[in-house]
N, C-alpha and C positions, 0 to 999 in steps of 0.2 A: 288399436285403430290406426290406419295409415293417415298421415296428415299431408295434404297437398296445399301449397301456398301459391296463390295467384296474385301477382303484383301489377300486372299490366295485360293488355290485350294479346301480346306475344305469348305470355305464359298461358293465357286462356286457349289460344289456338294450338299450342304444342303440348300442353301437359294434361289435358282433360277432354273427355267426350261427354255428350249428352247422357249417355248411359250411366256413366259414373256420377254425373251431377244428380241424376234422378234417384240414385241409391245412397246419397250422402247427406250428412248434416252440415249446415253452412254457417260459418261465422263471418260477420262483416265488421272489420275494425278500421278506424279512420282517425287521422290527425290532420290539422290544418297547416302546420308549418314544419319546416326542416328541423327547427330546434326541437320540436316535440318528437320527431323521429329519432333524433340523436339522443334524446333523454329517455328512450326506451318506453315511451307511452304506448306505442303499438304493441310491444312485447308484453307489457302488463295486461292490456286488453285481451291479447291472444291467450295468455296463460289462464286467465280467469274463464274464458270461454271454453278452452279445452278441458279444464277441470270440471266444469259444469256438465259438459256433454258426456265425458267419461263416467261421471258419477250417475247421471240420470238415464243414459241410453247405452249402457255398456255393451249389451248384446244385440242392439237393434241396428246399428250402422257399422259398416266396415271401414268407411272413409269419412274423414272430416276435411272439408274444403275451407281454407281460410282466405277470404277475399281481403287483401291488405291494401287499402286505398291511402296512399301517402301524399300529404301536402295538399288536400282538397277541402274546400270550405263546405260547411253544411248549408250554405245559402245558394248553392249552384243549381238554380232552376232556370228554365227558358225565360228570357227577359220579356218576350212578347206576350205569351199566353199562359205560361206556367204549365204547359202540358207535357214537358219532358225534362228529365234530369240531363243537362247537356254537358257539364264539365266533369262529372264523376263517372268515368268510363266503366268502372267495374260495377257500380250500382246500376248503371244503365243496362249492363248485361244481365244482372240479377233480375231486374224488373221485367225485362223481355222474357226471361225464362219463367217468371211467375205466370205471365200471360199464356204461355204454352204448357203450363203445368209440369215443367221439367224440374224446377226447384219448388219445393213445397214447405220449406221451413227456413227460418233465419234467426240467428242469435246476435244481439248487439249489447254492448256494455250499458249504454243508456240511450234514451231517445234522441239526444243531441247528436249521436253518431249518424243517425238517419237524416235528421232535419233540424234546422234552427229557425225556421220561419213558417208561417201559416200556409204559404203556397205549397211548398214541398211536403209539409205534413199532410195536407188534405189530399194531395196527389197520391202519396204513398199509402195513406189510410184507405183510400178508395181501391187501390190495386190489391192491397192485402185482403180487404173484406170481399171484394168481387171474386178473387181467385182462391179464397179459402186457405191462405197461407198461415202456418203456425208461427207466430212471432214470440220470441223469448227475449225479455229485457232483463239482463243480469240473472236474477234468480226467479223471475216471475214470467208466466205465460199469459199472453193477452188473448181473450176470446171475444172476437168482434161480433159474435151473435148475442153477447151479453151487453145490454144497453149501458150499464154502468162502466164496464171496461172500455167501451167505445167512447163514452163521454170523457173518462179520465185521460184516455190517449190524446184526444183533441185538446183538453185543457192543459195537460202537461206540455204539449207542443207549443201552446201559446206562452206558457211560463218559460220554456227554453228560449223562445224568440225574445221575450222580454229580458231575460238574464243575459243573452248575447249582446243586446244593445247596451245593457248596463256595463258589461265588461269593456265594450268599446269606449263608452263615455269615461269610465274610470282610467283606462289607458290614455285617453286624450287629455284628461286633466293632469295626469302625470307628466306627459310631454310638455304641456303648456307650463307646468310648474318648473320644469327643468329650464325652459327658455326664460321664464320670468326671473329665475335665479341667476340669469346671465351665463348659463352654461351651454356648452356645445351640444347640440341635439344628437348628432351622430353622422355617419357617412365618412367620406374621404376628407381628412383634415386639409384645409387650404395650404398650399405650398407657402412656406415661410413660418408656419406655426407648429406647435405641439399642443397636446392636451395636458394641462397641469393636473396635479393631484386632486384639486377641487372641481375638476370637470370643465374648467374654463380654458379658453385659448390663451397660450403664452407664446412669446417669440422663441423661435429656434435660433440659437446664436449664429449658425452658419447659413442656413437657407434664407433667413430674413435679410442677410447681406446680399445674397444672390438676387432676391427680389428687387432690392434697391439698385443693384448693378444693372438689371434688365431695364428698369425705367430710365435710368440715367443714360445708358448706352443708346436706347432708342431715341431719346430726346436729343442726343448729340448727332443723330443722323445714321446710326447703324441700322441695318435691316434686321428683320426677324430671323432670317437665315444666319446672319452674322452672330446674333445672340445665341442661337441654337448651337452653332459651331463652337462658340466659346464655352458654353456649359458642358458640352461633350468633351472638349479638350481638358477642362478642369476635372471632369469625372463626376459632375453633379447628377444625381438621380431624380427622376420625377417622383411624385407622390405614390405612383404605382410601382416604384422600384425599378424603373426602366432607364437605361443609360441613353436611349435615343430620344431626342426632343423633337416633336412635331411642331409645325408652324402654328397650328390651332391651339396647342397647349400653351405656347408662349403668348399668343394673342389673347387668350382667355385670362391669363394672369395680368396682362397689361390693362385689361378692361374690368378687372374685378374690384368693385368699390369696397370690398372688405378691408383692403389695405389702408383705407382712409380712417378706420377706427370703428366700424360697425358692420354687422351682418344682419340682413333682413330675412325673415322667415314668413311664409304664408302657410298657415295650418288649416286644413280642411276639417270641417266639423260634422259632416254627414258620412256615415259608414258606407263603404262600397261605392262612393260617387267620385267622379273626376273633379279636378280642381275647377275646370270650366263650369261644371254643373253647380259646384258650391259657390263660385263667384256670382253666377246668375241669380242665386237665391240669397245672397249676402250671408253665406254660411262659412266664411273664412275669417280667420283671425290673424292679423298682421302683427308680428312681434319683432323687435329689433334688439340685438344683444351687442354689448360693447366688445371690441377687439383691440389688441395693441396696435397702435397706428404705425405702419411701416413707411408710408409715402405721404408727403405733403400734398395738399389739394392742388396748389398751382402746378406742380410737376405732373400730377395725375391728369389734370385738364389739358396740359400741353401735349402729353403723349397721346391721349385719346383724340384730340383734335387732329393730330398728324395721321392717326390710323384712319379716321373718317375721311380725311382729305385724300389719302392714298386710295381708299376704296372708291371714292366718288370720281376721281379724275385720272387715276393711274399715276405712276411715279414720274414719268417724263414722256414728252412726245417722241414718237419713233419716226424714223425716216420714211419707212414704207408702211402706209396705213393699211390695216387689214380689217375686214368686216366685224369679226368676232373678238377683237382684242378686249381683254378684261372680263369676257363672259364665259370662256372655256375653262373647265376644271377637270382634273384627272379623276376618273372613277376609282383608281387604285389607291392613291396617296392624298387626294384632295388638293394637290398643288395646282396653280394656274398653268394654262398652256401658253407657250411662248412662240410667237410667229417669227420665222426667219425667211427673209426674202433677199435673194442675191442673184440677179439675172445672169451675171457673168459665170457663176458656178452652177447655174440651173437649179438653184435652191428655192423652193417655194413650199415650206412645210410649217405646220404647227407641231410642237413637241412638248411633252411634259417638262415643266421647268426644273424639277428635281433630277431629271435625266440630262437635260441640256447643260445645267450649271452644276458640275460635279465638285461641289464644295467639300464633300466628305470622301473618305477613303474606301467606302463600300464598293464592291464590284458591281452590285446591282441596287441602285437606290430605289427604283420603282419597277414593278413588274410590267407596267403599261409602257413598254419601251418602243412601241410602234408610232412613228410620226405619221401625220395625215396631210394630205395635199390641201393647201389653203384654198385654192380656187374651187376645187370640187366641194369641199366642206362648206364654204361660204354660200355657194349656189344651192347646195342641198338644204341648208338651214333656211335660206330665204324662200325656197320653194315650199317648205313645210309651213312657214309663216303665212305665205299667200294662200295655201290650201286651207289653213285654219279659218281665215277670213272668208274664203270662198265657200266653205262647207261648214258654216257656223252651226247649222242644224245638228251636226254630229256632236258638237260640244254641248249644245242645249239638251240633246237626248241623253247624253252621258250624265249630265248634271241631274236630269230628271230621274234616271235610274239609280244614281248613287245617293241622292240627297232628299228628294221629295217623297214624303210618305205616300204610298200608293192609295191610302185612304183618302187623300186630298187631291187626287189626280184623276180619278175615274168615277163618273157618276154612278155606275152600277155598284162599284165597290163601296162608295159612300153610302148608298141606300142599304147595302148589306150590313155595313158597320152600324148604321143607325138602328136597324132592326136588332142587331146583336146587342147593342147597348140597352135597348128596350128590354130584351130578354134578361140581360144581366141585372137590370134594376128589379125586374120581377123576381129573379132568383134570390136577390138579397133581401127583398121584402119577405119572401118565404123563409129565408134563413133567420130573420128577426123573430118570426113566430116560433121557429125551432129553438132559438136561444131562450125564449121565454119558457118553453116547455122544459128545457134542461134545468132552468132554475127551480121549477117545480119538482123535478126529479132529485135535484140536490137536497131540497127540503125534505123530500120523502126519505132520502138516504140518511139524513140527520135524524129524522123522527124514528127511523127503524134502527138507529145506532150503528149504521154501516160506516158513517163518517163522523168525525168529531166536530165540535163547535168551531174550533180554530180552522179546521179544513173547510168547513162550510163558509166561514167569513172570507177566507182567502179565495176560494173558488168562485164565490159570489162576486167578489171584486173583479176577478178576471173576466167573468161572464159579462159584467157591466161594461168593462173596457171593450169587450168584443162587440157589444151593442153599439157603443159610441163609434167604434171603427166602421161598422156596417153603415151607420147613418152618414158618416163622412164619405164613404165610398159611393153611396147613392147620390150624394150632393155633387161629387166630382164627376160621376158618370153623366148626370144631367147637364153639367157644363160641357163635357166632351160632346154630347149630342148637339149642343148649340154650335160648337166649334166646327163640326163637320158640315154645317150649313154655310160656313164662310168660304173664302177663297184665298188665292195667293196672287201676288203681283210680280213675282220674280221674272216671268217670261218677258215682260216689257223691257227689262234691262238688257236683253240680248239683241234688241232691235238695231243697235248702233253698228253692228258688224258690217252689214252690207253697204252702209253709207260710205265706208272707207275703202271698199274693194277696188273700184276704178282708180282711185288716187294711188293706192298701193301698187297696182300693176304698172302705173306710169313711172314709178321710180326706177331709174336706170343707173344713176351714179352711185358709187360706193358710199359717198357721204350721205345721200338721201336715205339709202337703205339702212345704213348704220344708225342714223338718227332715229329712224322708226323702230328698228329692232331694240334699241336701248329702252324704248318706252314700253315694250310689251314682253320682253324676255328678261328673266332674272339671271339665269345661268344655263349653260349647256354642259352636261357631264358626259365625258368621253371614256369609254371602256373598250378594251381589246379582248376578243374571245379567240384564243389560240386554237381551240378545237375546231371551230367552224370557219376560222380565218375571216372574221367579220368584226366591224366596229359597232358597238351599241351606243347610241346617243340617247340621253334623256334631256329633253328641252323643257325647262320650267318656265311657264308663261305667268305673267302678272299684268293684267289688263284692267285699266280703270274704265268700267262700263258707264259709270254715272258720276258726274261732278256738278252739283247744282250751284256751286259757287263760281264756276268758270265756263269753259267751253263745252261741257258735256263729256262725252267719251274721249279718253286720252288727253284730257285738258291739263292734267297736272304733271305731265312728263314723268319724272322719276321720283316724285314726292313720296311714293309708297315703297321705295326701295330703301336699302340701308344707308341713308345719308344723314347729314346733320339735321336736315329738316324732316324729322321723324313724326309721323302721324299715328296716333293710337287707333288700332283697328281691332275688331273682334269678329270671329267667324259667325256667319248666319247658318247655324247648324239646324236646318229645318227638321231633318229626319231625327236628329238627336234630341231636339227639344220636344218633338211630338212623342218620341219613344219614352223620354223621361216622364212626360205628362201621363202616358198610358201606364207606366210603372207606378206612378203615384196613386192610380186608382186602387191598386191592391196593396199599397204601402202599409206595412204593419211595423210600427216602431213603438217606443215607449210613449206614454202620455206626454212626457216632457217635450219630445221632438216632433210628434206626429203633426199636430196642428201647425207648427211653425213651417214644416216642410211643405205641407199642402198649400198653406197660404202663400209661400214663396213661389210655388209652381203656378198657382192661379194668378198671382200678380204678374209673373212673367208672361203667361198666356195673354193676358189682357193688353199688355204693352207691346207685344212682339209683332213685327211686320209680317210674320208668317200667317197670322190670322186676321189682321186688320190692315186696311190700305193706307198705312203711314209710309212716308217716303224718307229713307235715310239720306244723310247729307252726301255721302259718297259710297259707291259700291265697287269693290275690287274683285275681279275674277282671277282665280289661280288654278292652274292645272298643269299636267305634264303630258308630253308626247314622246313615246318611246319609238326610236327609229333604229332598225338594223340595216347595215349596208356593207357591201364588200368592195366599194369603189374608192376608199379613202387612203389605202396604204400606198406608200411611195412606189412599191414595186408594181402596182397596178397600172401605172401611167407610163406609156411609151413616149419617148421624145418623137419629134416629127419624122426623123429618118427611120427609126424603128417601125413606126406605124406604117410608113410608106412601103418599106421593104416587106412587111408582113402582108399588106394589102395586095401588092403585086404578085407575091408567091401564091396567095389564096386565089386570085383571079385566074392565074395561069393554070393552077391545079384544077380549077373548076372547068377550064376549057379543054381538059383531057390530057395535058402535058404531064410527063413523068418527071421525077426529081432530076434526072440527068439533063433533059431538055430545058427545064427551068433554070438549071445551073448555067448552061451555055447562054441562054437568053440574058440572064443577069450580068454575066461577065462581058458579053457584047455591049450591053448598055452602060458599062462602067461602074456597076455596083460592087461593093466589097464588104467584108465583115466589119462589124462595128468596132470591136476592140482592137483587133490586130491589123485591120485594113488589108486583109488578104482576099484572094478570089473566093467567091462563094461556091463551094463544092457541093455535090449532091447530098452528102451527109449533113451539111449545114442547112440546105433547103429543108430537109426533113425536120431538123431541129427547130428551125424558125416556124414551120407550120404546126408542129406538135405543141410547142410551148405557147404559141399564139392562141391555139384552140383552147388549151387548158386555161389560159388567162381569160379569154372571152367568156368561157363557161362560168368561171369563178366570179368575175366582176359583174356579169349580167344577171346574176341571181336577183330575184325580186322578193321583197319581204313586205308584209303589211305593217303599217304604223298603228300604234295603239294609244288611245287617249285615256288617262286615268287621273285620279285624285282631283276631280273637278270640285272646287269649293268657292263659295261667295263670302266676302267679308264686308262689313259696313264700318264707316267712319263714325 
């Protein structure tokens, strides 16, 4: 038999046809991690499957197709409704071919290769039964027309789900035990340390001295650039074995409290959930391990106080004030942009600091080597800020699209959802009846000696757990029904935009504009696109919409920025919270964790502003505006004489004059070439018009701005 191995969609598109699929026997093998791939788990599954097919179907099939799914979880089901396998691309192809009856058989090593949770198990079982697929699990064929095989498939899927959660809990306990034994959990070892034979962090004799040198140098007034130069001069490598030291790498070391003698860990305890989700439900465990102290606390505090001070106010006042000082960052190397203003030299540009200050010997410190015109960029950013306040409905609409569940935003959809929940409750009540019938079937199987007493006890316990789970689902569905009858108050927080519009438009001085921009803009990231000859700007806004303690919108100035006066804020993730809540309706975990998770979700629902009209102390709006422009490069801006010369030539040309007559006219009027101060000959007229036209077409291109990442945070 020929063996065809499919590893990805590219293999599927190039190696095989529907005709071959229809005449082949199919093996599906899967592992969840790269380690398992390297440990030949996939090869072992494949060999067992090939041996079985060659033995049982020697003359029936000419081709065996091996669907090799690498590094995919058995929990990968659509998070919204469980109607589709979304992350396992090969299994998704297989199930689609089931529906069209192109693939009619499948072999797996065990059921956990197909699914490890009840949602995906039910989905697959329904597809297999509906389409008459022959399913082979190791050495056994399942017949879904047989009610006992159908029952055992469902029960074993529940057992797989239960065992999967047990494995996670066992691994979690092992990780916690490692930390409680004061050992390093894993990842990149902090600079200055090594991992000892006992798994604990120990001082590295050389790099620990480098850490102390960094702190002492910065405390004595050296800049982060100076420290980076010194490390590179000595030949010190980063923890990633890199000889080049970035500013952020050094800054992170100077701000790392691990050097004070302890390292803090936050361990999440719910499988497959984010840290934010775990925090909201009090399902994180904070553990602190001891580390060798490299820096005294007084020195650490002095260094970090200086870092915060430099971030807040800048290093020193500059002679020529620019609007965006301290807010511009390079999109290539993350360095700040440096403004240079010198009227005598006709210099008026922002440039990447790593290009302007060539401390190092590299020929190209940063790829973003295009300077930008200060006046044009300042005006462009200010216009974007005014447009945001003038068209605040666009921000509101974008927030609605990205964050508000449509179930809570549209009366028609809400009614449909309520009807859907009613139907779901009805289906689960029907399912309770079916579970009771299955218990009777189990007893019948025991009485007819088809299953043993121990199997009966184990399967009865699983069936009872399923009953408890269904009852919990009905309870939470009933609560969701009540939630859909509630409302949201977030739209009220956007009403402050228009109040400030007239005031903003009245700002004419650079000082007034800068003072306002500092309140609403976190940073502006500048990138150069050499292919399209354009600059791409990403303007990150941070606006205080609500402050009940002071003046309302914008009342706290920059308290929400990275300053010494830091306020703890958390995201108002309306869509995420509602999505997590919906997922909890079908949550199937072990008896140990299920009730805890659901109780945590319900507690969060009852307390959250999403569903009840409670007012947070402060609300911060964060979003980004992406701007593409061709008007910022230094070469895009003629001086006054260049612009005048081009305008005259263009007007004379439009009046019907040729290049020779235009040349005579310019010479008569006393005009000369810019660089050599020579008479403007006909070929120079042609060059002026040609280059001017190209320049006009380039810089007058218009691009649409895009708003993204709109989020609300509460204090």
